[in-house]
N, C-alpha and C positions, 0 to 999 in steps of 0.2 A: 242395476240394482242400487238401492239406497243403502248406504252404510250408516248404522246408528252411531252417533257420537256420544250418546248417553243412554243409560238404561237403568231400570230399577234393581236388577240383580247385582249384588255386591260381591258375591263369591265367584270369582272368575279364575279358573285353574288352567294354565297353559300346559299342554303335554303332548305326547305322541300317542296316536292310535296304535294299539298293540294287537287287536283282534276284532274282526267283524264277522258275525254269523248272520246270514240272510236266509229268510224263507220267502214264500211268495208274497207276503203282506208286510211282515215286520223285520227289523234288524236289531241285533244286540251289538252295541259298540263298546269296547273296552278301551280305556285310556290309562296311561301311566303319567301322572302329573306330580313330578317330584316323588316323594315317598308314598303318594296316594294313588290307589287304583280306583278309577271312576267307571261306572257302568251305566250306559243309557240305553233305553228301549225307544225306538222311533220307527216310523214307517220305512219300509224298504225304499220307497220313492225318495224320501228325504236323505237317506244315507247315500243313495246313488247320485242324487243331485249335488250333494256336498263332496262327492268323490272320496268318501271315507274308505280307506284301506290301511293296513298296517304300515307304519312309517310316516303317515301324514301328520303334520303339525296342526293341532286344533285347540280350541278353547272350550272348556266345559263351564257353562254359566249355571251355577246352582242357586235355585231359589225355592225354598220350602222343600217339597218332596219331588220337584221336577228338576231334571238335568237337561239343559239346553246346550247343544254342541254347535259351535261356530268355527269357521275357518277364517284365517286372516286374509 
């Protein structure tokens, strides 16, 4: 996979995944980024592909009303 060296999203919050709730299609991912709780809704496939589980270090890239979660 290609790793982006630059992107337009400026608000990147590094934190730990604290909760992942999956159903057959979607996943709700909660992260603790310093004092901030960030919640992202994504496809279950994306959450599975990223290996998102409690305790995983990830980055929430926030742009407008969308939260994009990345792992290092």
